[in-house]
C-alpha positions as CSV (number, residue, x, y, z in Angstrom):
1,M,32.6,6.6,-3.0
2,P,29.0,5.5,-1.7
3,S,26.7,3.9,-3.9
4,F,22.8,4.2,-3.7
5,L,20.1,2.3,-5.2
6,F,16.6,3.7,-5.7
7,T,14.1,0.9,-6.2
8,A,11.9,3.6,-7.9
9,P,12.3,7.3,-8.9
10,L,11.4,9.8,-6.3
11,P,10.0,13.2,-6.6
12,G,11.9,16.3,-5.5
13,P,15.8,16.7,-5.2
14,A,16.6,13.3,-3.5
15,E,18.3,11.8,-6.6
16,D,20.6,15.1,-7.1
17,M,21.4,15.2,-3.4
18,L,22.8,11.7,-3.5
19,R,24.5,12.1,-6.9
20,E,26.5,14.9,-5.2
21,A,27.8,12.4,-2.7
22,G,28.3,9.2,-4.8
23,E,26.9,6.9,-7.4
24,V,23.2,6.5,-8.0
25,E,21.2,3.9,-9.8
26,I,17.5,4.3,-10.4
27,G,15.3,1.2,-10.7
28,H,11.8,0.7,-11.6
29,G,10.4,-2.0,-9.2
30,Y,12.0,-5.2,-7.7
31,T,10.9,-8.5,-6.6
32,A,12.0,-9.9,-3.3
33,E,14.6,-12.1,-5.2
34,E,15.9,-9.1,-7.2
35,L,16.2,-7.0,-4.1
36,K,18.2,-9.8,-2.5
37,D,20.4,-10.1,-5.5
38,A,21.1,-6.2,-5.4
39,A,21.7,-6.3,-1.6
40,H,24.2,-9.1,-1.9
41,S,25.9,-7.9,-5.0
42,G,28.5,-5.6,-3.0
43,R,27.5,-2.7,-5.4
44,Y,25.2,-0.8,-3.1
45,D,25.8,0.8,0.3
46,V,22.2,2.0,0.7
47,L,18.7,0.9,-0.6
48,I,16.2,3.6,-0.9
49,T,12.9,1.7,-0.9
50,Q,9.1,1.9,-1.1
51,L,6.3,0.5,1.0
52,S,5.8,-2.1,-1.9
53,D,9.3,-3.4,-1.6
54,Q,9.5,-6.6,0.7
55,V,12.9,-6.1,2.4
56,T,13.0,-9.4,4.3
57,A,15.5,-11.2,6.4
58,D,16.8,-13.0,3.2
59,V,17.5,-9.7,1.5
60,L,19.4,-8.3,4.6
61,K,21.3,-11.2,6.2
62,G,24.8,-11.4,4.9
63,S,24.4,-8.4,2.6
64,S,27.0,-5.5,2.3
65,L,24.3,-2.9,3.1
66,K,24.8,-0.2,5.6
67,G,21.3,1.1,5.5
68,V,17.7,1.0,4.1
69,A,16.0,4.5,3.7
70,N,12.3,3.9,3.5
71,F,10.1,6.4,1.5
72,G,7.2,6.6,4.0
73,V,6.4,6.9,7.7
74,G,5.5,3.0,7.8
75,F,8.0,0.4,7.7
76,N,6.2,-2.8,8.0
77,N,7.6,-3.8,4.5
78,I,11.0,-4.1,6.3
79,D,12.4,-6.9,8.7
80,V,13.7,-4.2,11.2
81,Q,14.8,-7.0,13.7
82,A,16.9,-8.5,10.9
83,A,18.4,-5.3,9.8
84,T,19.4,-4.7,13.4
85,E,20.8,-8.1,13.9
86,N,22.9,-7.6,10.8
87,G,24.1,-3.9,11.8
88,I,21.9,-2.4,8.9
89,F,20.2,1.0,9.9
90,V,16.6,1.6,8.7
91,G,15.2,5.0,8.2
92,N,11.7,6.3,7.5
93,T,10.1,9.8,6.9
94,P,7.9,10.8,9.9
95,D,5.9,13.8,10.7
96,V,6.0,15.5,7.2
97,L,2.9,13.5,5.8
98,S,0.5,13.9,8.7
99,D,-1.4,16.8,7.2
100,A,-1.5,15.4,3.8
101,T,-2.8,12.0,4.9
102,A,-5.3,13.6,7.1
103,N,-6.6,15.7,4.3
104,I,-7.2,12.5,2.2
105,A,-8.8,11.0,5.2
106,M,-11.3,13.7,5.5
107,L,-11.8,13.8,1.7
108,L,-12.7,10.0,2.0
109,L,-15.1,10.6,5.0
110,L,-16.9,13.4,3.2
111,A,-16.9,11.7,-0.3
112,A,-18.3,8.2,1.1
113,A,-20.7,9.9,3.4
114,R,-22.3,12.1,0.7
115,R,-22.3,9.5,-2.0
116,A,-19.9,11.2,-4.1
117,H,-19.2,8.2,-6.3
118,E,-22.7,7.6,-7.2
119,G,-23.2,11.2,-7.9
120,E,-20.3,11.6,-10.2
121,T,-21.1,8.3,-12.0
122,M,-24.7,9.8,-12.4
123,V,-23.6,13.0,-14.0
124,R,-20.8,11.5,-16.2
125,S,-23.2,8.8,-17.6
126,G,-25.8,11.4,-18.4
127,E,-28.4,9.7,-16.0
128,F,-28.8,13.1,-13.9
129,K,-32.3,14.3,-14.9
130,G,-32.5,17.2,-12.5
131,L,-32.9,18.0,-9.0
132,T,-35.4,16.0,-6.7
133,P,-36.0,16.2,-3.1
134,D,-34.7,12.7,-2.4
135,L,-31.8,12.7,-4.7
136,L,-28.9,10.7,-3.2
137,L,-29.9,11.4,0.5
138,S,-26.8,10.6,2.5
139,A,-25.2,10.4,5.9
140,D,-25.0,13.3,8.2
141,I,-21.5,14.8,9.1
142,T,-22.0,18.1,11.2
143,G,-23.1,17.2,14.7
144,T,-22.1,13.6,14.4
145,R,-19.5,11.7,16.5
146,L,-16.1,10.6,14.7
147,G,-14.3,7.8,16.4
148,I,-10.5,7.8,15.6
149,A,-8.6,4.8,16.0
150,G,-5.0,5.5,16.5
151,F,-4.3,8.9,17.9
152,G,-0.6,9.7,16.7
153,R,0.2,12.6,14.5
154,I,-2.1,11.8,11.7
155,G,-5.0,10.9,14.0
156,K,-4.6,14.2,15.8
157,A,-4.5,15.9,12.4
158,M,-7.6,14.3,11.5
159,A,-9.3,15.3,14.7
160,R,-8.6,19.0,14.1
161,R,-10.2,18.7,10.7
162,A,-13.3,17.0,12.1
163,L,-13.7,19.6,14.8
164,G,-13.7,22.2,12.0
165,F,-16.6,20.5,10.4
166,G,-18.7,20.6,13.7
167,M,-18.1,16.8,14.7
168,E,-17.7,15.4,18.1
169,V,-14.4,13.6,18.2
170,V,-13.7,10.5,20.5
171,F,-10.6,8.4,20.2
172,V,-8.6,5.4,21.2
173,Q,-4.7,5.9,21.4
174,R,-3.8,2.4,20.2
175,P,-6.5,-0.2,19.8
176,P,-7.3,-2.8,20.9
177,Q,-5.4,-2.3,23.9
178,D,-5.0,1.3,25.1
179,R,-3.2,3.7,27.4
180,P,-4.3,6.9,29.1
181,V,-3.5,10.2,27.3
182,D,-3.1,13.3,29.4
183,D,-3.7,17.0,28.4
184,D,0.0,17.7,28.0
185,E,0.2,14.9,25.3
186,L,-3.1,16.2,23.6
187,G,-1.8,19.7,23.4
188,D,-4.1,22.0,21.4
189,L,-6.8,19.3,21.5
190,A,-7.0,19.0,25.3
191,R,-10.5,19.1,26.4
192,K,-11.8,19.2,22.8
193,V,-11.6,15.4,22.2
194,T,-12.5,12.4,24.5
195,Q,-10.6,9.2,24.9
196,V,-13.0,6.3,25.2
197,S,-12.5,2.6,25.1
198,W,-12.4,0.5,21.9
199,D,-15.7,-1.0,22.5
200,E,-17.4,2.3,23.2
201,L,-15.8,3.8,20.1
202,L,-17.1,1.0,17.9
203,E,-20.6,0.9,19.3
204,T,-21.3,4.8,19.6
205,S,-19.4,6.4,16.8
206,D,-21.3,7.6,13.9
207,H,-18.2,7.3,11.7
208,I,-14.8,5.8,12.2
209,S,-11.3,6.9,10.8
210,L,-8.3,4.3,11.1
211,H,-4.9,5.7,11.7
212,V,-3.0,2.8,13.4
213,P,0.4,1.2,12.2
214,L,0.2,-2.3,10.9
215,T,1.4,-4.6,13.7
216,P,0.3,-8.2,14.5
217,E,-2.2,-6.6,17.2
218,T,-3.7,-4.4,14.4
219,K,-3.9,-6.8,11.7
220,H,-7.7,-7.3,11.0
221,L,-8.4,-4.9,13.6
222,I,-11.6,-4.5,11.9
223,G,-13.3,-7.8,11.1
224,A,-16.8,-9.0,10.8
225,D,-17.4,-8.8,14.6
226,E,-16.3,-5.2,14.7
227,L,-18.2,-4.2,11.7
228,A,-21.3,-5.8,13.2
229,R,-21.1,-3.7,16.3
230,M,-20.8,-0.4,14.3
231,K,-23.9,1.5,13.5
232,S,-25.7,0.7,10.4
233,T,-25.4,4.4,9.2
234,A,-21.6,4.5,9.9
235,V,-18.9,5.3,7.2
236,L,-15.4,3.6,7.7
237,V,-12.4,5.3,6.6
238,N,-8.8,3.7,6.2
239,T,-5.8,5.8,5.4
240,A,-3.5,3.6,7.7
241,R,-2.7,0.1,6.3
242,G,-4.8,-2.3,4.2
243,P,-4.6,-5.2,6.2
244,V,-6.1,-3.3,9.3
245,I,-9.3,-4.1,7.8
246,D,-10.4,-7.7,6.8
247,E,-11.4,-6.8,3.3
248,R,-13.5,-9.7,2.4
249,A,-15.6,-9.0,5.6
250,L,-16.0,-5.4,4.7
251,V,-17.3,-6.4,1.3
252,V,-20.0,-8.4,2.9
253,A,-20.8,-5.7,5.4
254,L,-21.2,-3.1,2.7
255,R,-23.3,-5.5,0.5
256,D,-25.6,-6.5,3.3
257,G,-25.9,-3.0,4.9
258,T,-24.2,-3.7,7.9
259,I,-22.6,-0.4,7.7
260,E,-23.5,2.3,5.2
261,A,-20.3,3.1,3.3
262,A,-16.4,3.0,3.2
263,G,-13.8,5.4,2.1
264,L,-10.3,3.6,1.5
265,D,-7.0,4.6,0.3
266,V,-5.2,1.4,1.2
267,Y,-5.9,-2.2,0.6
268,E,-5.3,-5.7,2.2
269,N,-3.4,-7.2,-0.7
270,E,-2.6,-3.9,-2.6
271,P,-2.8,-3.2,-5.4
272,A,-5.3,-6.1,-5.7
273,L,-8.8,-5.5,-4.3
274,A,-11.0,-8.1,-2.6
275,D,-13.6,-9.7,-4.9
276,G,-16.6,-7.4,-5.3
277,L,-15.1,-4.4,-3.6
278,A,-14.7,-2.4,-6.7
279,E,-18.4,-2.9,-7.8
280,L,-19.9,-1.5,-4.6
281,P,-21.6,1.9,-5.1
282,N,-21.3,2.6,-1.5
283,T,-17.5,3.0,-1.6
284,F,-15.1,5.8,-2.4
285,L,-11.7,4.3,-3.4
286,L,-8.4,6.0,-4.0
287,P,-4.9,4.6,-5.0
288,H,-2.9,4.8,-1.9
289,I,-2.2,8.8,-2.5
290,G,-2.6,9.8,1.2
291,S,0.9,11.7,1.1
292,A,0.7,12.8,-2.7
293,E,0.8,16.4,-2.2
294,R,3.9,17.9,-4.2
295,A,5.6,19.6,-1.3
296,T,5.0,16.7,1.1
297,R,6.6,14.0,-1.5
298,A,9.5,16.3,-2.2
299,R,10.2,16.6,1.7
300,M,9.7,12.9,2.0
301,G,12.4,12.4,-0.8
302,E,14.8,14.8,0.9
303,M,14.6,12.9,4.3
304,C,15.3,9.8,2.5
305,A,18.3,11.3,1.1
306,E,19.4,12.8,4.4
307,N,19.1,9.3,6.0
308,A,21.0,7.6,3.2
309,L,23.8,10.0,3.4
310,A,24.3,9.5,7.1
311,M,23.9,5.6,6.8
312,A,26.6,5.5,4.0
313,R,28.9,7.4,6.5
314,G,28.2,4.7,9.2
315,E,26.2,7.3,11.3
316,V,22.8,7.1,12.7
317,P,20.4,8.6,10.3
318,P,18.5,11.7,11.3
319,F,15.2,9.8,11.0
320,P,16.0,6.3,12.5
321,V,13.9,3.4,13.1
322,N,16.7,1.3,14.8
323,P,19.1,3.9,16.1
324,E,20.5,1.2,18.4
325,V,22.5,-0.2,15.5
326,V,26.2,0.3,16.0
327,R,28.5,-0.2,13.0
């Protein structure tokens, strides 16, 4: 009978699905050393992990695991190369969270641009004394240019929302380097959005939304130099991964007026914030809830369970990261 370890409880039917097939243990957060001990204990066939779990080569090498099912589309928390070298499948949960994450990205753009944090603070603190013509004048949205960095499923979903708000959309497929994208790949967005260079996107966009995976090439994709090239009225949105932005450089840029505002759902050293970020009024900050819609999270859990069941049988999971593993 296979055995499954959840590093944290999951919403939806995932736990029940796996209990029908084997033994299930539910944890509540693990250090890297604790994960290593669990993986090497011989007690578990599959780990069901979170983005906060660091599944390193030390965890994987020499373990008895058949697979790691990650709860999320990203998998930068897992050493996939080490998993592959040790015959361990890795699975993720793609596609299902695109709309939910794009919804949060649009929320962040609107809230940061329209100074929602300042406005709510004013009302809750009793400082709102009535309407005046210059109260919380803010950045424009309709008729402005949104630059989307990373034009995968979530980037495309964000583009559809921006078009609905009357924005012009330009994009870079995978900055800082790029490749041409044809109309067939754009699908319903063909001739509605424009591919530009990374330089042009930085310098001409009124607002920028980040939707790239975290790789060595995209770490600190936005740093002091890139922030300096953006418009001073720009809003920067990040629902991708925290380290895509040099957070300390962002704090300086927001404090000095290099850019106007930022809306963030992810952070460089999550859950910690860079010094000074939380105190800045020109930010709108959320606690990494991009996919936290009930139906979305439930389906993500199902996908984790489907991956885990296949892995336990020694089969390629339905949502594989490294399908080349042969057990």
